[in-house]
N, C-alpha and C positions, 0 to 999 in steps of 0.2 A: 340938688338930689336927682338930677336927669346926668348931670357930669359924672356923679360917681356910680348911678349903673354902666354909662354907656365906661367910662375906666374897668366896672367891672365884664361888661362884655369883652373888651378888646387884652383880660388876661386870661380869656380862658379861651383855652387851643383850642380847636374843632376833630376830634377823630378821624380818624380814616374808615372808612368801611370794612377795611381788612379788619384791623382793630376790634371794631361789632360785632364780627364773624357772624354779621347779615346783610345777603346781597346788596344791591342801590341797581332798582331797575326805573329808566327812564323810554317811555313809547313815544313811536314818536308816528298819534293814527293807528291806523292797527298794520299799515305798514315795515312800522322798524321796531326792533328791541333791543336794547343795549342796556344791557349786563354785569357786572364790575363787582367782585368779589367770586368767582366762579372755581371751583378748585377739579374741573373736566368737564369735557360729557362722557356722561351714562349713555346715552342712544339716540341716532340721528336719522332721520330718514327724511321724505319732505313734506310728511306729512305732520311731526311728533317733532319737538326737541326736546332731551330731558339732558337738565344741566346742575349737575354735581353743585351745595355753594356751599360745605361744608356743613350746616347744623340744617342745613334747608334743598329739599330735590324740587328747581322751579322745573314746570312742564313746558308747554309751549303747544300748540295743536294749532292746526287753520289749514294750508292749502301753498303750495311750490314754494318752501322755504325751504332759504340756505343760510348756513350762517359761513361770519369767517373772525377768526382768532386776532384783537386789538393788539394784541399782549398776555404774558401769562395768567395773569384772574379778570378776563374782558373779554364779553365773544358780543357780539354785534348779529342778529338773526329778524332775515328782511320778508320777506311774501306780507300773504294775505294771516294777521294772525288773526282767532279765533278767539282762543280763552288762555288762558293764565292761571295755570292751576298748583300750589303750594302744601308741601309734606314733610314735615321732622324726617333727617335724615336719622 
């Protein structure tokens, strides 16, 4: 039984976050947030970052916020992160 389930799991290919149209967010304490699945930056200053993530708008509030775009759909936010908010686009 275990071998059968394991074989079935190996046959399933994982979906990319871009295929699911949802962002993937990794938090490292309250100092760093890595967001994959971004479609663009809506608003950016040292206390607020708003990011278009296709079907969601991700709002990051904090102090001394800075951003770095790792590639076309991945953004890293650094600083003192106070909150994350999600709204439908």
